[in-house]
C-alpha positions in Angstrom: 93.0 -25.4 14.0 94.5 -28.0 12.5 93.7 -30.8 10.7 95.6 -34.7 9.1 95.8 -35.6 6.2 99.1 -37.5 6.7 98.1 -41.2 8.3 100.3 -44.0 8.8 99.4 -47.6 9.5 101.2 -49.7 11.0 101.4 -53.5 12.3 103.1 -56.1 14.1 102.5 -60.0 14.1 100.5 -60.9 17.4 101.4 -64.5 19.3 99.1 -64.1 21.4 96.0 -63.1 20.5 94.8 -59.4 21.2 98.2 -58.7 22.9 100.7 -56.4 21.4 104.2 -59.0 21.6 107.1 -56.6 23.5 109.7 -57.1 20.8 109.7 -56.7 16.9 109.8 -54.3 14.1 106.4 -53.3 13.1 105.9 -52.8 9.3 104.2 -50.3 7.3 101.2 -51.1 5.0 100.4 -49.2 2.4 96.9 -48.2 1.3 94.8 -46.2 -0.6 92.2 -45.4 1.5 90.8 -47.0 5.6 87.9 -46.9 7.5 89.4 -48.6 10.9 87.3 -47.5 13.7 85.8 -48.5 17.1 82.9 -47.5 17.0 80.3 -47.4 20.0 76.8 -48.9 20.2 74.2 -47.2 22.1 70.7 -48.1 23.9 68.9 -44.6 24.5 67.3 -44.4 27.4 63.6 -45.3 27.6 62.7 -44.0 31.4 60.0 -41.9 31.2 60.5 -38.3 32.9 58.0 -35.7 34.0 59.8 -32.9 32.4 60.0 -34.6 28.5 63.7 -34.7 28.3 65.3 -37.6 27.2 68.0 -39.8 29.9 70.5 -39.9 27.2 72.0 -42.8 25.8 74.7 -45.9 27.1 77.5 -47.6 25.1 76.1 -51.0 25.3 78.7 -52.6 22.6 81.8 -51.7 20.9 82.8 -52.5 17.4 86.4 -52.7 16.2 86.5 -52.8 12.4 86.8 -51.4 9.2 89.1 -51.9 5.9 92.0 -51.4 4.4 92.3 -50.4 0.6 95.2 -51.0 -1.1 96.6 -51.2 -5.1 98.2 -54.9 -5.4 101.8 -54.8 -5.3 104.2 -57.3 -4.0 104.9 -56.6 -0.7 104.9 -58.3 2.6 102.0 -56.3 4.4 99.6 -58.2 1.4 101.5 -61.5 2.3 100.9 -61.0 6.0 97.2 -60.2 5.3 96.3 -63.1 2.7 98.0 -65.1 5.6 95.1 -63.7 8.1 92.5 -64.0 5.7 93.2 -67.8 4.7 93.7 -68.5 8.5 97.1 -70.3 7.3 100.6 -69.7 6.1 102.9 -69.8 2.6 105.0 -73.0 2.5 108.1 -73.0 0.5 108.9 -76.1 -1.7 112.5 -77.0 -2.4 113.4 -76.5 -6.1 113.6 -80.0 -8.1 117.3 -80.0 -10.4 116.6 -81.8 -13.4 116.6 -81.9 -17.6 113.6 -80.3 -18.6 112.1 -80.2 -22.1 109.5 -77.8 -23.3 107.4 -78.0 -26.3 105.2 -75.4 -27.3 103.1 -76.6 -29.5 102.5 -79.7 -27.8 102.0 -77.2 -24.6 104.1 -79.8 -22.2 106.7 -79.9 -20.0 109.3 -83.4 -20.0 111.5 -84.1 -17.7 114.1 -86.6 -17.8 113.8 -88.6 -14.5 111.5 -88.2 -11.4 107.8 -87.8 -10.8 105.2 -85.3 -11.4 102.9 -86.9 -9.5 104.8 -86.2 -6.0 106.0 -82.7 -6.9 103.3 -80.5 -8.1 99.1 -80.7 -8.5 97.1 -79.4 -11.1 96.6 -75.7 -10.7 100.0 -75.1 -9.1 102.2 -71.9 -10.0 105.1 -73.3 -11.1 108.6 -71.2 -12.2 111.1 -72.5 -14.2 114.7 -71.6 -13.9 118.0 -72.1 -15.4 116.8 -72.4 -19.4 119.5 -70.7 -21.9 116.6 -68.6 -23.2 115.8 -66.0 -20.6 112.1 -66.3 -21.9 111.9 -69.8 -19.9 112.8 -68.9 -17.1 109.5 -67.5 -16.1 105.8 -69.0 -14.0 103.7 -71.5 -15.8 100.7 -73.1 -14.1 99.9 -76.9 -14.5 97.2 -77.9 -16.9 97.4 -81.7 -16.3 99.8 -84.5 -15.2 99.8 -86.6 -18.0 102.3 -89.1 -17.0 105.5 -89.6 -14.2 107.8 -87.2 -16.5 105.3 -84.6 -18.9 102.6 -82.1 -17.7 100.7 -79.9 -19.8 101.3 -76.3 -19.3 99.6 -72.8 -19.2 102.0 -70.2 -19.6 103.1 -66.7 -21.8 102.8 -67.4 -25.4 106.9 -65.9 -25.0 108.0 -69.3 -24.0 110.2 -71.3 -26.8 111.3 -74.9 -27.5 114.2 -75.5 -25.4 115.5 -79.1 -23.4 118.4 -77.9 -20.7 119.9 -80.4 -18.6 120.8 -77.7 -16.1 117.0 -76.6 -15.8 114.8 -76.4 -12.1 111.2 -75.6 -11.9 110.2 -75.3 -8.0 106.0 -74.8 -6.8 105.5 -71.0 -5.8 105.5 -70.1 -2.3 101.9 -71.2 -1.8 99.0 -70.7 0.5 95.7 -72.8 1.3 92.6 -72.2 3.1 93.6 -73.7 6.7 92.2 -73.1 10.2 95.1 -71.4 12.1 94.3 -67.5 13.3 96.8 -64.2 12.8 95.8 -61.8 14.2 97.7 -58.1 14.3 97.6 -55.2 16.3 97.7 -51.9 14.1 98.6 -48.4 14.8 97.0 -45.5 12.7 98.9 -43.0 13.9 98.2 -39.5 12.6 101.6 -38.3 11.5 101.2 -33.8 11.3 99.5 -33.7 14.6 101.6 -34.0 18.0 101.2 -37.5 19.7 98.1 -39.0 18.3 97.5 -42.1 17.1 94.4 -45.0 17.5 95.8 -48.4 18.2 93.6 -51.2 17.6 94.5 -54.9 18.8 93.2 -58.4 17.9 92.6 -57.6 14.3 91.6 -60.3 12.1 91.0 -60.3 8.1 87.3 -60.9 8.2 87.3 -60.3 4.3 89.0 -60.3 1.1 88.7 -58.8 -2.2 90.6 -58.6 -5.2 89.6 -56.7 -8.4 91.1 -57.1 -11.7 89.5 -54.8 -14.7 91.3 -53.8 -18.4 92.8 -50.1 -18.0 92.9 -50.5 -14.2 95.4 -50.5 -11.4 94.4 -54.1 -9.7 93.0 -52.9 -6.5 91.7 -55.0 -3.4 90.5 -54.6 0.1 91.6 -56.4 3.4 88.1 -56.1 6.0 89.4 -56.0 9.9 87.3 -57.3 13.2 89.3 -56.7 16.3 88.9 -56.7 20.1 90.2 -53.7 21.8 90.8 -50.1 20.6 92.2 -47.3 22.1 92.5 -43.4 21.2 96.1 -42.3 22.5 97.7 -38.6 22.9 100.9 -39.7 24.3 103.8 -41.1 22.6 104.4 -43.7 25.5 101.2 -44.8 24.6 101.4 -45.3 21.1 102.1 -49.3 20.3 105.4 -48.6 18.1 106.8 -46.2 21.2 110.9 -46.5 21.4 110.2 -49.8 18.1 111.3 -49.7 14.9 108.5 -49.5 12.2 109.9 -50.3 8.9 109.6 -48.1 5.8 106.6 -49.3 3.3 107.1 -51.1 0.3 108.9 -49.4 -2.9 106.9 -52.0 -5.1 105.0 -51.3 -8.3 101.2 -51.2 -8.3 100.2 -53.8 -10.5 97.6 -53.8 -13.7 95.0 -55.3 -15.9 96.4 -54.5 -19.1 99.5 -55.9 -19.2 100.7 -57.7 -15.9 98.4 -60.6 -16.8 100.7 -62.8 -18.7 97.6 -65.7 -18.8 93.8 -66.3 -17.2 92.9 -70.4 -17.4 90.1 -71.7 -17.5 87.9 -75.3 -18.4 86.8 -75.8 -21.6 84.8 -78.9 -21.4 86.8 -81.3 -19.6 90.1 -79.7 -20.0 91.6 -76.7 -17.8 94.0 -74.9 -20.3 94.0 -71.1 -21.5 91.1 -69.1 -21.8 90.8 -68.5 -25.5 88.1 -65.8 -25.4 88.5 -62.3 -24.3 87.7 -61.1 -20.3 87.2 -57.3 -19.7 87.2 -58.1 -15.4 87.5 -60.6 -12.6 86.6 -60.3 -8.9 87.4 -62.8 -6.1 86.0 -61.9 -2.8 86.6 -64.5 0.4 84.3 -64.1 3.8 85.3 -65.8 6.3 82.1 -65.7 7.8 83.5 -64.4 12.0 80.9 -64.5 14.6 81.9 -62.3 17.4 82.1 -64.0 21.0 80.6 -61.0 23.0 80.8 -61.2 27.0 79.2 -59.6 29.9 81.6 -57.1 31.4 83.6 -56.5 28.1 82.6 -53.8 25.7 84.7 -55.2 22.5 84.2 -58.9 21.3 86.6 -61.0 23.3 87.4 -63.3 19.9 86.0 -64.2 16.7 85.0 -67.8 15.6 86.1 -68.4 12.0 82.8 -70.1 9.9 83.0 -71.3 6.1 85.0 -69.7 4.0 83.0 -68.3 1.6 84.6 -67.8 -1.9 82.8 -65.9 -4.7 84.0 -64.8 -8.3 82.2 -63.0 -11.1 83.8 -62.5 -14.4 82.6 -60.2 -17.3 83.6 -61.7 -20.8 82.6 -61.1 -24.3 80.2 -63.9 -25.7 81.7 -66.1 -27.1 81.4 -70.1 -28.8 84.7 -70.6 -26.6 82.0 -69.4 -23.4 79.2 -70.4 -24.7 79.3 -74.5 -22.7 78.9 -72.1 -19.1 75.2 -71.4 -20.0 75.2 -75.4 -19.5 76.7 -75.7 -16.7 75.1 -72.8 -14.4 72.0 -75.8 -15.0 73.8 -78.9 -14.1 76.1 -77.1 -11.5 78.8 -79.0 -13.0 82.4 -77.2 -11.5 84.8 -75.1 -13.6 88.2 -74.4 -12.8 89.5 -71.2 -13.0 93.1 -70.1 -12.3 95.3 -66.8 -13.4 98.8 -64.8 -12.2 99.1 -61.3 -11.9 102.9 -60.2 -12.6 105.3 -57.4 -12.9 108.8 -57.0 -12.4 108.6 -56.9 -9.1 107.1 -60.1 -8.1 103.8 -62.3 -9.0 101.0 -63.1 -7.0 98.7 -66.5 -8.6 95.3 -68.1 -7.6 93.7 -71.3 -8.5 90.1 -71.8 -7.8 89.6 -75.8 -8.4 85.8 -76.4 -8.5 83.7 -73.3 -9.2 79.9 -73.3 -9.2 77.8 -70.9 -11.4 74.9 -69.2 -11.4 74.0 -66.0 -13.3 71.3 -64.4 -15.8 72.0 -65.2 -19.4 73.4 -63.1 -21.8 71.4 -59.6 -23.0 71.7 -57.0 -25.9 72.2 -53.8 -23.8 71.5 -51.5 -26.2 72.6 -50.9 -30.2 76.1 -50.1 -30.9 76.9 -52.4 -27.4 78.7 -55.8 -27.1 76.9 -58.9 -26.0 78.7 -59.5 -22.4 78.8 -62.5 -20.5 78.9 -61.8 -17.3 79.4 -64.9 -15.0 79.3 -65.1 -11.1 80.2 -68.2 -9.2 80.9 -69.9 -5.5 83.9 -71.6 -5.0 83.5 -75.2 -3.0 86.2 -78.2 -2.5 87.7 -80.0 -5.5 86.6 -83.6 -6.4 90.0 -85.0 -5.1 89.1 -82.8 -1.9 91.1 -80.2 -2.9 91.0 -76.7 -0.9 88.6 -74.0 -2.5 91.4 -71.4 -3.2 95.0 -71.4 -3.5 97.2 -68.4 -3.8 100.4 -68.5 -4.9 103.5 -65.9 -5.0 107.2 -65.0 -5.6 
């Protein structure tokens, strides 16, 4: 008798939906738990027998789906699954070399030449470099474009005043909601058994979730939907047979206590650093995939993406600075949210330009308990047709 607890999840991007490419390395995905499964849908026969016995059940469909739960760390697997969830790809910009002057008191960065209106957008995460003071070689978020040569920024309070002729800035690699499908072939191998694996193909990220909480590692999940499933017990039937499987990343997990240099939100009509205390926040994306089911095919042949439904929830201590959100939930005036999560291995940034709030009024939960503003909302297209979610990495 044997049991298995050594599970490896390896994946490769498909160039044709539902087909494993014939060349290329597989990558290893790190996870805290997984529920990838091919689960038959069955119907019990309704035939009447005189001996009162059941005629049994038959398979009428096959659901190929499941979750990959993870701790957020900068790694290729997370990047690729984000692209699948966003139905798009990360875009890389070219650095702009120009004299930059940081004014911490004013919260501005002035360039000596060029036009910010051409190079950046509100909510963009910028990486600054080339400053003599290393604390200025950091990520900031664009709060507003004040003129062609001046932006207001939101960033860590470690920045210092400095003018540097040899400085540069670049918009971090970014991705927006799109319409291009990215799918994977995934192999779940049980390494302490002999040649046992389950192959899943046509795997698309249907849902993505990210949760940040004080005192905890940042966690998330990717939910997959696929179009085929095959348990195998011969090495030659493995998707990864004779393929190179890249080892898992070694980057450290990020946490909600010290790895969030800033959170930005809308104070009145100004997008600025949040001045109230936030306990936790969560972002979720639902692609509302519709399965294309065909006669003669047990599993869905493909999936049609629906509206990208993005929700955000946030728990904050009630304060004068967030009191205005009570009125905004009545008027449905949108507010903006942005934040960066970063450690020594890299960062991810998030920007939602227009969130409409809907939540219960803050209330007293009992003796010696703080009053909490438990806010939630739905992200929509921005006033200038900005995409409802942008994600940055670096």
